[in-house]
Backbone as XML, in Angstrom:
<?xml version="1.0"?>
<chain id="A" units="angstrom">
  <residue number="1" name="MET">
    <atom name="N" x="-5.351" y="11.633" z="-3.255"/>
    <atom name="CA" x="-5.339" y="10.193" z="-3.091"/>
    <atom name="C" x="-4.252" y="9.615" z="-3.991"/>
  </residue>
  <residue number="2" name="ILE">
    <atom name="N" x="-3.487" y="8.728" z="-3.476"/>
    <atom name="CA" x="-2.423" y="8.063" z="-4.228"/>
    <atom name="C" x="-3.063" y="7.073" z="-5.199"/>
  </residue>
  <residue number="3" name="ILE">
    <atom name="N" x="-2.640" y="7.124" z="-6.472"/>
    <atom name="CA" x="-3.153" y="6.197" z="-7.484"/>
    <atom name="C" x="-2.357" y="4.893" z="-7.455"/>
  </residue>
  <residue number="4" name="ASN">
    <atom name="N" x="-1.027" y="4.972" z="-7.528"/>
    <atom name="CA" x="-0.157" y="3.792" z="-7.512"/>
    <atom name="C" x="0.702" y="3.812" z="-6.260"/>
  </residue>
  <residue number="5" name="GLU">
    <atom name="N" x="0.625" y="2.768" z="-5.465"/>
    <atom name="CA" x="1.445" y="2.677" z="-4.256"/>
    <atom name="C" x="2.919" y="2.503" z="-4.601"/>
  </residue>
  <residue number="6" name="ASN">
    <atom name="N" x="3.212" y="1.822" z="-5.715"/>
    <atom name="CA" x="4.589" y="1.524" z="-6.090"/>
    <atom name="C" x="5.000" y="2.332" z="-7.310"/>
  </residue>
  <residue number="7" name="VAL">
    <atom name="N" x="6.262" y="2.753" z="-7.319"/>
    <atom name="CA" x="6.817" y="3.525" z="-8.427"/>
    <atom name="C" x="8.167" y="2.944" z="-8.825"/>
  </residue>
  <residue number="8" name="GLU">
    <atom name="N" x="8.570" y="3.211" z="-10.061"/>
    <atom name="CA" x="9.859" y="2.747" z="-10.557"/>
    <atom name="C" x="10.907" y="3.834" z="-10.337"/>
  </residue>
  <residue number="9" name="VAL">
    <atom name="N" x="12.046" y="3.430" z="-9.794"/>
    <atom name="CA" x="13.147" y="4.346" z="-9.517"/>
    <atom name="C" x="14.372" y="3.848" z="-10.277"/>
  </residue>
  <residue number="10" name="THR">
    <atom name="N" x="15.060" y="4.766" z="-10.929"/>
    <atom name="CA" x="16.311" y="4.439" z="-11.598"/>
    <atom name="C" x="17.467" y="4.750" z="-10.644"/>
  </residue>
  <residue number="11" name="ILE">
    <atom name="N" x="18.330" y="3.773" z="-10.452"/>
    <atom name="CA" x="19.447" y="3.911" z="-9.526"/>
    <atom name="C" x="20.590" y="4.655" z="-10.207"/>
  </residue>
  <residue number="12" name="ASN">
    <atom name="N" x="21.178" y="5.580" z="-9.466"/>
    <atom name="CA" x="22.356" y="6.294" z="-9.948"/>
    <atom name="C" x="23.304" y="6.498" z="-8.778"/>
  </residue>
  <residue number="13" name="GLY">
    <atom name="N" x="24.415" y="7.159" z="-9.033"/>
    <atom name="CA" x="25.430" y="7.341" z="-8.004"/>
    <atom name="C" x="24.953" y="8.103" z="-6.785"/>
  </residue>
  <residue number="14" name="SER">
    <atom name="N" x="23.989" y="9.003" z="-6.976"/>
    <atom name="CA" x="23.547" y="9.814" z="-5.840"/>
    <atom name="C" x="22.478" y="9.134" z="-4.982"/>
  </residue>
  <residue number="15" name="ASN">
    <atom name="N" x="21.808" y="8.106" z="-5.480"/>
    <atom name="CA" x="20.772" y="7.464" z="-4.667"/>
    <atom name="C" x="21.047" y="5.987" z="-4.353"/>
  </residue>
  <residue number="16" name="LYS">
    <atom name="N" x="22.116" y="5.438" z="-4.894"/>
    <atom name="CA" x="22.414" y="4.008" z="-4.699"/>
    <atom name="C" x="22.576" y="3.657" z="-3.221"/>
  </residue>
  <residue number="17" name="GLU">
    <atom name="N" x="23.316" y="4.469" z="-2.492"/>
    <atom name="CA" x="23.547" y="4.196" z="-1.070"/>
    <atom name="C" x="22.245" y="4.251" z="-0.277"/>
  </residue>
  <residue number="18" name="TYR">
    <atom name="N" x="21.375" y="5.210" z="-0.583"/>
    <atom name="CA" x="20.083" y="5.349" z="0.101"/>
    <atom name="C" x="19.259" y="4.065" z="-0.035"/>
  </residue>
  <residue number="19" name="TRP">
    <atom name="N" x="19.139" y="3.550" z="-1.260"/>
    <atom name="CA" x="18.313" y="2.359" z="-1.491"/>
    <atom name="C" x="18.969" y="1.098" z="-0.925"/>
  </residue>
  <residue number="20" name="ASN">
    <atom name="N" x="20.286" y="1.020" z="-0.984"/>
    <atom name="CA" x="20.969" y="-0.139" z="-0.383"/>
    <atom name="C" x="20.783" y="-0.161" z="1.130"/>
  </residue>
  <residue number="21" name="LYS">
    <atom name="N" x="20.779" y="1.012" z="1.777"/>
    <atom name="CA" x="20.544" y="1.071" z="3.225"/>
    <atom name="C" x="19.136" y="0.622" z="3.590"/>
  </residue>
  <residue number="22" name="LEU">
    <atom name="N" x="18.186" y="0.809" z="2.670"/>
    <atom name="CA" x="16.807" y="0.364" z="2.918"/>
    <atom name="C" x="16.609" y="-1.117" z="2.625"/>
  </residue>
  <residue number="23" name="GLY">
    <atom name="N" x="17.672" y="-1.793" z="2.164"/>
    <atom name="CA" x="17.593" y="-3.235" z="1.959"/>
    <atom name="C" x="17.443" y="-3.667" z="0.517"/>
  </residue>
  <residue number="24" name="TYR">
    <atom name="N" x="17.417" y="-2.730" z="-0.405"/>
    <atom name="CA" x="17.362" y="-3.081" z="-1.826"/>
    <atom name="C" x="18.771" y="-3.389" z="-2.300"/>
  </residue>
  <residue number="25" name="LYS">
    <atom name="N" x="18.932" y="-4.444" z="-3.067"/>
    <atom name="CA" x="20.226" y="-4.799" z="-3.628"/>
    <atom name="C" x="20.268" y="-4.252" z="-5.054"/>
  </residue>
  <residue number="26" name="CYS">
    <atom name="N" x="21.018" y="-3.183" z="-5.242"/>
    <atom name="CA" x="21.023" y="-2.538" z="-6.556"/>
    <atom name="C" x="22.379" y="-1.923" z="-6.840"/>
  </residue>
  <residue number="27" name="SER">
    <atom name="N" x="22.624" y="-1.725" z="-8.129"/>
    <atom name="CA" x="23.839" y="-1.043" z="-8.565"/>
    <atom name="C" x="23.441" y="0.008" z="-9.589"/>
  </residue>
  <residue number="28" name="GLY">
    <atom name="N" x="24.409" y="0.736" z="-10.101"/>
    <atom name="CA" x="24.133" y="1.835" z="-11.016"/>
    <atom name="C" x="23.289" y="1.444" z="-12.216"/>
  </residue>
  <residue number="29" name="LYS">
    <atom name="N" x="22.353" y="2.280" z="-12.569"/>
    <atom name="CA" x="21.447" y="2.166" z="-13.714"/>
    <atom name="C" x="20.410" y="1.059" z="-13.588"/>
  </residue>
  <residue number="30" name="ASP">
    <atom name="N" x="20.332" y="0.374" z="-12.432"/>
    <atom name="CA" x="19.246" y="-0.579" z="-12.198"/>
    <atom name="C" x="17.944" y="0.198" z="-12.088"/>
  </residue>
  <residue number="31" name="LYS">
    <atom name="N" x="16.852" y="-0.474" z="-12.362"/>
    <atom name="CA" x="15.528" y="0.091" z="-12.126"/>
    <atom name="C" x="14.839" y="-0.823" z="-11.132"/>
  </residue>
  <residue number="32" name="ILE">
    <atom name="N" x="14.353" y="-0.233" z="-10.047"/>
    <atom name="CA" x="13.696" y="-1.021" z="-9.016"/>
    <atom name="C" x="12.306" y="-0.444" z="-8.760"/>
  </residue>
  <residue number="33" name="ILE">
    <atom name="N" x="11.421" y="-1.281" z="-8.271"/>
    <atom name="CA" x="10.075" y="-0.870" z="-7.889"/>
    <atom name="C" x="10.071" y="-0.711" z="-6.373"/>
  </residue>
  <residue number="34" name="VAL">
    <atom name="N" x="9.660" y="0.477" z="-5.917"/>
    <atom name="CA" x="9.643" y="0.764" z="-4.488"/>
    <atom name="C" x="8.284" y="1.327" z="-4.094"/>
  </residue>
  <residue number="35" name="ASN">
    <atom name="N" x="7.985" y="1.242" z="-2.818"/>
    <atom name="CA" x="6.768" y="1.845" z="-2.303"/>
    <atom name="C" x="6.941" y="3.350" z="-2.293"/>
  </residue>
  <residue number="36" name="GLN">
    <atom name="N" x="5.920" y="4.055" z="-2.702"/>
    <atom name="CA" x="5.947" y="5.512" z="-2.778"/>
    <atom name="C" x="6.321" y="6.138" z="-1.443"/>
  </residue>
  <residue number="37" name="LYS">
    <atom name="N" x="5.954" y="5.508" z="-0.347"/>
    <atom name="CA" x="6.238" y="6.040" z="0.989"/>
    <atom name="C" x="7.724" y="5.987" z="1.337"/>
  </residue>
  <residue number="38" name="GLU">
    <atom name="N" x="8.509" y="5.194" z="0.612"/>
    <atom name="CA" x="9.940" y="5.087" z="0.877"/>
    <atom name="C" x="10.764" y="6.125" z="0.125"/>
  </residue>
  <residue number="39" name="LEU">
    <atom name="N" x="10.147" y="6.868" z="-0.764"/>
    <atom name="CA" x="10.878" y="7.873" z="-1.535"/>
    <atom name="C" x="11.384" y="8.976" z="-0.615"/>
  </residue>
  <residue number="40" name="PRO">
    <atom name="N" x="12.600" y="9.458" z="-0.856"/>
    <atom name="CA" x="13.082" y="10.600" z="-0.065"/>
    <atom name="C" x="12.267" y="11.844" z="-0.416"/>
  </residue>
  <residue number="41" name="ASN">
    <atom name="N" x="12.182" y="12.801" z="0.499"/>
    <atom name="CA" x="11.362" y="13.993" z="0.287"/>
    <atom name="C" x="11.762" y="14.799" z="-0.935"/>
  </residue>
  <residue number="42" name="ASN">
    <atom name="N" x="13.019" y="14.739" z="-1.347"/>
    <atom name="CA" x="13.477" y="15.518" z="-2.493"/>
    <atom name="C" x="13.463" y="14.734" z="-3.803"/>
  </residue>
  <residue number="43" name="SER">
    <atom name="N" x="12.765" y="13.620" z="-3.850"/>
    <atom name="CA" x="12.728" y="12.771" z="-5.039"/>
    <atom name="C" x="12.008" y="13.457" z="-6.195"/>
  </residue>
  <residue number="44" name="HIS">
    <atom name="N" x="12.533" y="13.230" z="-7.403"/>
    <atom name="CA" x="11.932" y="13.781" z="-8.612"/>
    <atom name="C" x="11.166" y="12.721" z="-9.400"/>
  </residue>
  <residue number="45" name="VAL">
    <atom name="N" x="10.859" y="11.596" z="-8.772"/>
    <atom name="CA" x="10.057" y="10.559" z="-9.416"/>
    <atom name="C" x="8.647" y="11.106" z="-9.637"/>
  </residue>
  <residue number="46" name="VAL">
    <atom name="N" x="8.112" y="10.896" z="-10.844"/>
    <atom name="CA" x="6.778" y="11.393" z="-11.165"/>
    <atom name="C" x="5.738" y="10.397" z="-10.663"/>
  </residue>
  <residue number="47" name="GLU">
    <atom name="N" x="4.748" y="10.916" z="-9.964"/>
    <atom name="CA" x="3.655" y="10.097" z="-9.417"/>
    <atom name="C" x="2.318" y="10.609" z="-9.928"/>
  </residue>
  <residue number="48" name="GLN">
    <atom name="N" x="1.327" y="9.737" z="-9.873"/>
    <atom name="CA" x="-0.038" y="10.136" z="-10.191"/>
    <atom name="C" x="-0.850" y="10.211" z="-8.911"/>
  </residue>
  <residue number="49" name="ARG">
    <atom name="N" x="-1.677" y="11.231" z="-8.829"/>
    <atom name="CA" x="-2.583" y="11.409" z="-7.695"/>
    <atom name="C" x="-3.968" y="11.744" z="-8.207"/>
  </residue>
  <residue number="50" name="LYS">
    <atom name="N" x="-4.956" y="11.555" z="-7.356"/>
    <atom name="CA" x="-6.322" y="11.950" z="-7.650"/>
    <atom name="C" x="-6.661" y="13.103" z="-6.717"/>
  </residue>
  <residue number="51" name="CYS">
    <atom name="N" x="-7.113" y="14.215" z="-7.289"/>
    <atom name="CA" x="-7.423" y="15.404" z="-6.509"/>
    <atom name="C" x="-8.558" y="15.101" z="-5.538"/>
  </residue>
  <residue number="52" name="ASP">
    <atom name="N" x="-8.371" y="15.444" z="-4.281"/>
    <atom name="CA" x="-9.392" y="15.215" z="-3.262"/>
    <atom name="C" x="-10.558" y="16.190" z="-3.384"/>
  </residue>
  <residue number="53" name="CYS">
    <atom name="N" x="-10.391" y="17.256" z="-4.174"/>
    <atom name="CA" x="-11.475" y="18.245" z="-4.348"/>
    <atom name="C" x="-12.341" y="17.943" z="-5.567"/>
  </residue>
  <residue number="54" name="CYS">
    <atom name="N" x="-11.696" y="17.805" z="-6.749"/>
    <atom name="CA" x="-12.468" y="17.656" z="-7.987"/>
    <atom name="C" x="-12.427" y="16.248" z="-8.576"/>
  </residue>
  <residue number="55" name="GLY">
    <atom name="N" x="-11.529" y="15.379" z="-8.100"/>
    <atom name="CA" x="-11.452" y="14.006" z="-8.581"/>
    <atom name="C" x="-10.591" y="13.820" z="-9.817"/>
  </residue>
  <residue number="56" name="LYS">
    <atom name="N" x="-9.987" y="14.891" z="-10.336"/>
    <atom name="CA" x="-9.147" y="14.807" z="-11.517"/>
    <atom name="C" x="-7.842" y="14.085" z="-11.182"/>
  </residue>
  <residue number="57" name="ILE">
    <atom name="N" x="-7.369" y="13.238" z="-12.110"/>
    <atom name="CA" x="-6.093" y="12.557" z="-11.950"/>
    <atom name="C" x="-5.016" y="13.440" z="-12.567"/>
  </residue>
  <residue number="58" name="TYR">
    <atom name="N" x="-3.959" y="13.686" z="-11.814"/>
    <atom name="CA" x="-2.884" y="14.553" z="-12.271"/>
    <atom name="C" x="-1.541" y="13.974" z="-11.874"/>
  </residue>
  <residue number="59" name="SER">
    <atom name="N" x="-0.462" y="14.461" z="-12.480"/>
    <atom name="CA" x="0.889" y="13.970" z="-12.212"/>
    <atom name="C" x="1.804" y="15.113" z="-11.838"/>
  </residue>
  <residue number="60" name="ASN">
    <atom name="N" x="2.774" y="14.802" z="-11.000"/>
    <atom name="CA" x="3.816" y="15.752" z="-10.647"/>
    <atom name="C" x="4.924" y="14.982" z="-9.943"/>
  </residue>
  <residue number="61" name="THR">
    <atom name="N" x="6.030" y="15.660" z="-9.650"/>
    <atom name="CA" x="7.125" y="14.984" z="-8.955"/>
    <atom name="C" x="6.752" y="14.763" z="-7.495"/>
  </residue>
  <residue number="62" name="HIS">
    <atom name="N" x="7.355" y="13.760" z="-6.906"/>
    <atom name="CA" x="7.099" y="13.438" z="-5.501"/>
    <atom name="C" x="7.371" y="14.651" z="-4.620"/>
  </residue>
  <residue number="63" name="GLN">
    <atom name="N" x="8.454" y="15.356" z="-4.903"/>
    <atom name="CA" x="8.849" y="16.523" z="-4.122"/>
    <atom name="C" x="7.741" y="17.586" z="-4.126"/>
  </residue>
  <residue number="64" name="LYS">
    <atom name="N" x="7.187" y="17.904" z="-5.283"/>
    <atom name="CA" x="6.145" y="18.929" z="-5.380"/>
    <atom name="C" x="4.819" y="18.449" z="-4.795"/>
  </residue>
  <residue number="65" name="LEU">
    <atom name="N" x="4.499" y="17.178" z="-5.006"/>
    <atom name="CA" x="3.261" y="16.637" z="-4.445"/>
    <atom name="C" x="3.304" y="16.655" z="-2.921"/>
  </residue>
  <residue number="66" name="LEU">
    <atom name="N" x="4.444" y="16.324" z="-2.354"/>
    <atom name="CA" x="4.599" y="16.321" z="-0.906"/>
    <atom name="C" x="4.455" y="17.731" z="-0.339"/>
  </residue>
  <residue number="67" name="ARG">
    <atom name="N" x="5.044" y="18.698" z="-1.018"/>
    <atom name="CA" x="4.957" y="20.092" z="-0.579"/>
    <atom name="C" x="3.496" y="20.571" z="-0.591"/>
  </residue>
  <residue number="68" name="THR">
    <atom name="N" x="2.773" y="20.249" z="-1.661"/>
    <atom name="CA" x="1.361" y="20.645" z="-1.759"/>
    <atom name="C" x="0.532" y="19.949" z="-0.692"/>
  </residue>
  <residue number="69" name="TYR">
    <atom name="N" x="0.763" y="18.647" z="-0.504"/>
    <atom name="CA" x="0.005" y="17.897" z="0.498"/>
    <atom name="C" x="0.235" y="18.477" z="1.900"/>
  </residue>
  <residue number="70" name="ASN">
    <atom name="N" x="1.475" y="18.818" z="2.209"/>
    <atom name="CA" x="1.785" y="19.374" z="3.529"/>
    <atom name="C" x="1.150" y="20.744" z="3.734"/>
  </residue>
  <residue number="71" name="SER">
    <atom name="N" x="0.925" y="21.485" z="2.660"/>
    <atom name="CA" x="0.295" y="22.808" z="2.767"/>
    <atom name="C" x="-1.207" y="22.721" z="3.005"/>
  </residue>
  <residue number="72" name="PHE">
    <atom name="N" x="-1.872" y="21.763" z="2.331"/>
    <atom name="CA" x="-3.334" y="21.688" z="2.373"/>
    <atom name="C" x="-3.878" y="20.482" z="3.142"/>
  </residue>
  <residue number="73" name="ASN">
    <atom name="N" x="-3.022" y="19.557" z="3.554"/>
    <atom name="CA" x="-3.415" y="18.304" z="4.212"/>
    <atom name="C" x="-4.334" y="17.455" z="3.361"/>
  </residue>
  <residue number="74" name="LYS">
    <atom name="N" x="-4.222" y="17.599" z="2.047"/>
    <atom name="CA" x="-4.926" y="16.739" z="1.087"/>
    <atom name="C" x="-4.279" y="16.919" z="-0.255"/>
  </residue>
  <residue number="75" name="ASP">
    <atom name="N" x="-4.567" y="15.997" z="-1.180"/>
    <atom name="CA" x="-4.035" y="16.079" z="-2.541"/>
    <atom name="C" x="-4.906" y="17.032" z="-3.336"/>
  </residue>
  <residue number="76" name="VAL">
    <atom name="N" x="-4.285" y="18.092" z="-3.844"/>
    <atom name="CA" x="-5.005" y="19.140" z="-4.555"/>
    <atom name="C" x="-4.308" y="19.393" z="-5.898"/>
  </residue>
  <residue number="77" name="CYS">
    <atom name="N" x="-5.065" y="19.353" z="-7.001"/>
    <atom name="CA" x="-4.497" y="19.632" z="-8.313"/>
    <atom name="C" x="-4.282" y="21.133" z="-8.479"/>
  </residue>
  <residue number="78" name="GLN">
    <atom name="N" x="-3.603" y="21.514" z="-9.539"/>
    <atom name="CA" x="-3.271" y="22.932" z="-9.754"/>
    <atom name="C" x="-4.484" y="23.787" z="-10.014"/>
  </residue>
  <residue number="79" name="PHE">
    <atom name="N" x="-5.609" y="23.194" z="-10.383"/>
    <atom name="CA" x="-6.812" y="23.974" z="-10.690"/>
    <atom name="C" x="-7.679" y="24.232" z="-9.460"/>
  </residue>
  <residue number="80" name="CYS">
    <atom name="N" x="-7.469" y="23.454" z="-8.415"/>
    <atom name="CA" x="-8.271" y="23.626" z="-7.205"/>
    <atom name="C" x="-7.502" y="24.421" z="-6.193"/>
  </residue>
</chain>
């Protein structure tokens, strides 16, 4: 389960064009708040989730959380 729908992203040269195409007006080193669902699959932004099995709150990068979710079709912590 997603804990926070919105996350903070720091803009840099490699992601500035991506966020500008989505309608965000940003330049280098800006920090913007975006919906977690808009993050690219390879994003390294750290998110918090609640394990659907044991209820523990845990953190990991968006990229790793997405990979785990796609494998199990639910949010699963490293202990479950």
